[in-house]
Backbone as CSV, one residue per row, in Angstrom:
resi,resn,N_x,N_y,N_z,CA_x,CA_y,CA_z,C_x,C_y,C_z
1,UNK,100.726,93.546,80.041,99.965,92.540,80.758,98.486,92.712,80.408
2,UNK,97.811,91.618,80.122,96.395,91.646,79.777,95.551,91.995,81.007
3,UNK,94.406,92.608,80.756,93.537,92.949,81.876,92.635,91.774,82.267
4,UNK,92.618,90.679,81.485,91.844,89.476,81.804,92.631,88.250,81.335
5,UNK,92.449,87.141,82.050,93.044,85.872,81.645,91.921,84.840,81.563
6,UNK,92.085,83.867,80.682,91.056,82.840,80.536,91.339,81.685,81.488
7,UNK,90.307,81.301,82.227,90.396,80.199,83.179,89.243,79.241,82.911
8,UNK,89.345,78.072,83.486,88.241,77.117,83.431,87.552,77.163,84.787
9,UNK,86.257,77.455,84.785,85.484,77.489,86.025,84.697,76.184,86.103
10,UNK,84.900,75.452,87.194,84.235,74.168,87.416,83.086,74.360,88.384
11,UNK,81.937,73.800,88.050,80.751,73.895,88.895,80.423,72.524,89.465
12,UNK,80.150,72.477,90.753,79.809,71.225,91.405,78.438,71.328,92.059
13,UNK,77.751,70.187,92.162,76.487,70.038,92.877,75.474,71.116,92.458
14,UNK,74.970,71.897,93.403,73.934,72.901,93.144,74.396,73.934,92.115
15,UNK,75.666,74.288,92.116,76.190,75.236,91.120,76.024,74.667,89.715
16,UNK,76.346,73.388,89.549,76.205,72.741,88.242,74.729,72.717,87.826
17,UNK,73.857,72.444,88.783,72.415,72.416,88.502,71.928,73.793,88.047
18,UNK,72.329,74.843,88.739,71.894,76.202,88.402,72.479,76.646,87.063
19,UNK,73.779,76.410,86.852,74.446,76.851,85.624,74.032,76.012,84.417
20,UNK,73.660,74.758,84.662,73.283,73.875,83.560,74.458,73.257,82.833
21,UNK,75.660,73.490,83.340,76.883,72.915,82.760,77.852,72.593,83.896
22,UNK,78.805,71.727,83.626,79.774,71.374,84.669,81.011,72.267,84.649
23,UNK,81.243,72.964,83.523,82.386,73.876,83.453,82.210,74.850,82.296
24,UNK,82.911,75.972,82.401,82.928,76.971,81.329,84.316,77.594,81.273
25,UNK,84.656,78.121,80.107,85.834,78.970,80.007,85.354,80.388,80.268
26,UNK,86.111,81.119,81.090,85.678,82.440,81.526,86.902,83.314,81.712
27,UNK,86.774,84.602,81.458,87.903,85.522,81.619,87.751,86.316,82.910
28,UNK,88.837,86.356,83.677,88.863,87.052,84.966,90.120,87.912,85.046
29,UNK,90.140,88.885,85.952,91.360,89.675,86.134,92.490,88.796,86.686
30,UNK,93.734,89.057,86.307,94.843,88.255,86.808,95.167,88.515,88.284
31,UNK,94.795,89.675,88.786,94.916,90.010,90.216,93.567,90.509,90.668
32,UNK,92.962,89.778,91.610,91.613,90.154,92.020,91.382,89.724,93.460
33,UNK,90.639,90.547,94.185,90.239,90.187,95.539,89.329,88.965,95.466
34,UNK,89.528,88.025,96.359,88.754,86.783,96.356,87.255,87.059,96.375
35,UNK,86.815,87.982,97.223,85.394,88.280,97.342,84.835,88.887,96.055
36,UNK,85.600,89.736,95.391,85.149,90.329,94.136,85.051,89.279,93.034
37,UNK,85.991,88.345,93.014,85.963,87.268,92.027,84.710,86.409,92.208
38,UNK,84.428,86.023,93.440,83.249,85.203,93.721,81.982,85.978,93.371
39,UNK,81.930,87.260,93.726,80.765,88.085,93.385,80.534,88.111,91.876
40,UNK,81.611,88.311,91.114,81.491,88.391,89.654,80.954,87.083,89.070
41,UNK,81.510,85.963,89.507,81.077,84.669,88.975,79.642,84.361,89.407
42,UNK,79.307,84.661,90.652,77.941,84.422,91.137,76.927,85.268,90.382
43,UNK,77.265,86.524,90.114,76.373,87.389,89.350,76.185,86.864,87.926
44,UNK,77.269,86.444,87.312,77.227,85.965,85.931,76.398,84.693,85.790
45,UNK,76.499,83.783,86.755,75.882,82.468,86.604,74.674,82.238,87.522
46,UNK,74.245,83.262,88.257,73.012,83.169,89.031,73.103,82.405,90.334
47,UNK,74.245,82.521,91.026,74.429,81.799,92.290,74.184,82.673,93.516
48,UNK,73.464,83.768,93.349,73.258,84.709,94.446,72.704,84.093,95.710
49,UNK,71.756,83.153,95.564,71.127,82.579,96.751,72.019,81.588,97.501
50,UNK,73.123,81.155,96.910,74.039,80.241,97.607,75.432,80.846,97.761
51,UNK,75.606,82.080,97.347,76.914,82.734,97.316,77.662,82.679,98.649
52,UNK,76.964,82.928,99.731,77.614,82.997,101.043,78.131,81.641,101.532
53,UNK,77.674,80.559,100.913,78.053,79.227,101.360,79.039,78.525,100.439
54,UNK,79.503,79.206,99.413,80.389,78.564,98.445,81.813,78.404,98.964
55,UNK,82.387,77.281,98.618,83.813,77.044,98.829,84.475,77.269,97.478
56,UNK,85.598,77.969,97.478,86.310,78.268,96.239,87.686,77.620,96.291
57,UNK,88.049,77.003,95.173,89.389,76.425,95.054,89.997,76.895,93.734
58,UNK,91.277,77.182,93.785,92.007,77.518,92.568,93.101,76.473,92.413
59,UNK,93.057,75.774,91.284,94.013,74.694,91.016,94.066,73.707,92.178
60,UNK,92.882,73.323,92.653,92.693,72.323,93.707,93.200,72.754,95.086
61,UNK,93.423,74.061,95.266,93.819,74.602,96.561,92.691,75.498,97.066
62,UNK,92.159,75.164,98.249,91.056,75.943,98.795,91.490,77.363,99.125
63,UNK,90.575,78.303,98.895,90.781,79.712,99.231,89.864,80.037,100.397
64,UNK,90.410,80.449,101.493,89.641,80.730,102.690,88.758,81.958,102.509
65,UNK,87.476,81.805,102.819,86.541,82.931,102.723,86.871,84.006,103.741
66,UNK,87.304,83.595,104.911,87.607,84.555,105.973,88.848,85.373,105.639
67,UNK,89.800,84.748,104.997,91.059,85.421,104.708,90.902,86.486,103.631
68,UNK,89.990,86.246,102.658,89.872,87.203,101.557,91.204,87.305,100.850
69,UNK,91.643,88.489,100.587,92.959,88.688,100.005,92.945,88.703,98.491
70,UNK,94.072,89.141,97.943,94.236,89.236,96.499,94.731,87.895,95.968
71,UNK,94.071,87.428,94.924,94.449,86.178,94.270,95.238,86.487,93.010
72,UNK,96.257,85.714,92.759,97.040,85.800,91.523,96.569,84.663,90.634
73,UNK,95.950,85.001,89.516,95.384,83.993,88.636,96.096,84.052,87.291
74,UNK,96.456,82.863,86.803,97.180,82.775,85.535,96.299,82.164,84.452
75,UNK,96.631,82.456,83.218,95.953,81.858,82.070,95.938,80.336,82.230
76,UNK,94.754,79.742,82.062,94.632,78.290,82.136,94.367,77.727,83.522
77,UNK,94.367,78.564,84.555,94.057,78.072,85.906,92.633,77.527,85.947
78,UNK,92.358,76.698,86.965,91.017,76.191,87.199,90.473,76.778,88.492
79,UNK,89.272,77.295,88.426,88.579,77.827,89.593,87.361,76.939,89.822
80,UNK,87.265,76.333,90.997,86.138,75.468,91.310,85.227,76.153,92.317
81,UNK,83.923,76.070,92.071,82.924,76.577,93.008,82.177,75.370,93.568
82,UNK,82.273,75.222,94.883,81.724,74.037,95.535,80.732,74.487,96.601
83,UNK,79.440,74.194,96.398,78.456,74.542,97.420,78.481,73.508,98.532
84,UNK,77.823,73.801,99.652,77.743,72.805,100.715,77.084,71.532,100.187
85,UNK,77.592,70.423,100.599,77.052,69.141,100.153,76.520,68.412,101.364
86,UNK,75.254,68.037,101.301,74.679,67.290,102.413,74.632,65.821,102.031
87,UNK,74.664,65.004,103.004,74.618,63.574,102.732,73.944,62.863,103.884
88,UNK,73.814,61.601,103.722,73.174,60.868,104.786,73.435,59.400,104.678
């Protein structure tokens, strides 16, 4: 079993603005704690100032921040980082 799998990370709103792109291919561990995964991606792409407010989805399924837990990630999965969106 590989120690990393390639996924597509999607950036929305402020994340897209900070990263300068709407998506990237990125390698992550196939089994990883949700909080560690978010920390790694935030460190890599400079989302530290919005990290605590991010919503994370894997393959269009939201991952609860409160629940934490180990995520099973497969090659080709999509991980979306969604910051709070304000509107009016």
